[in-house]
C-alpha positions as semicolon CSV with decimal commas, in nm:
position;residue;x (nm);y (nm);z (nm)
1;M;4,634;-1,500;-6,665
2;D;4,430;-1,807;-6,513
3;V;4,320;-2,035;-6,808
4;P;4,048;-2,304;-6,684
5;L;4,175;-2,655;-6,700
6;W;3,871;-2,762;-6,928
7;L;3,962;-2,497;-7,172
8;A;4,364;-2,604;-7,191
9;L;4,237;-2,990;-7,226
10;I;3,985;-2,865;-7,491
11;A;4,259;-2,673;-7,686
12;V;4,536;-2,951;-7,630
13;G;4,280;-3,224;-7,763
14;T;4,165;-3,022;-8,038
15;L;4,528;-2,978;-8,178
16;G;4,635;-3,311;-8,088
17;Y;4,335;-3,455;-8,303
18;K;4,403;-3,226;-8,602
19;L;4,787;-3,291;-8,617
20;I;4,760;-3,656;-8,544
21;R;4,451;-3,747;-8,692
22;P;4,365;-4,060;-8,492
23;P;4,071;-4,265;-8,590
24;L;3,723;-4,167;-8,394
25;W;3,691;-4,518;-8,256
26;L;4,011;-4,513;-8,098
27;V;3,942;-4,168;-7,917
28;A;3,632;-4,293;-7,813
29;V;3,788;-4,619;-7,650
30;L;4,052;-4,406;-7,468
31;L;3,782;-4,175;-7,338
32;I;3,543;-4,444;-7,223
33;G;3,832;-4,664;-7,094
34;G;3,969;-4,382;-6,913
35;Y;3,675;-4,276;-6,723
36;L;3,585;-4,633;-6,653
37;L;3,926;-4,653;-6,482
38;A;3,937;-4,377;-6,307
39;S;3,616;-4,491;-6,122
40;S;3,727;-4,833;-6,055
41;A;3,914;-5,008;-5,784
42;L;4,245;-4,941;-5,974
43;A;4,239;-4,586;-5,947
44;P;4,404;-4,561;-5,608
45;L;4,680;-4,768;-5,752
46;I;4,737;-4,585;-6,094
47;D;4,703;-4,235;-5,923
48;P;5,089;-4,224;-5,775
49;L;5,196;-4,330;-6,120
50;T;5,036;-4,012;-6,315
51;K;5,172;-3,777;-6,081
């Protein structure tokens, strides 16, 4: 069975949010910060660390 990555991320994110209950501002900061970091000049330096 092939599951699209976006569907798996939504499922894991929803379960994680329901189980851990972080504040919404923290979720927003992490999402916006990750988006900005991925498009920055530091992205090539971080990429090998995440693999």
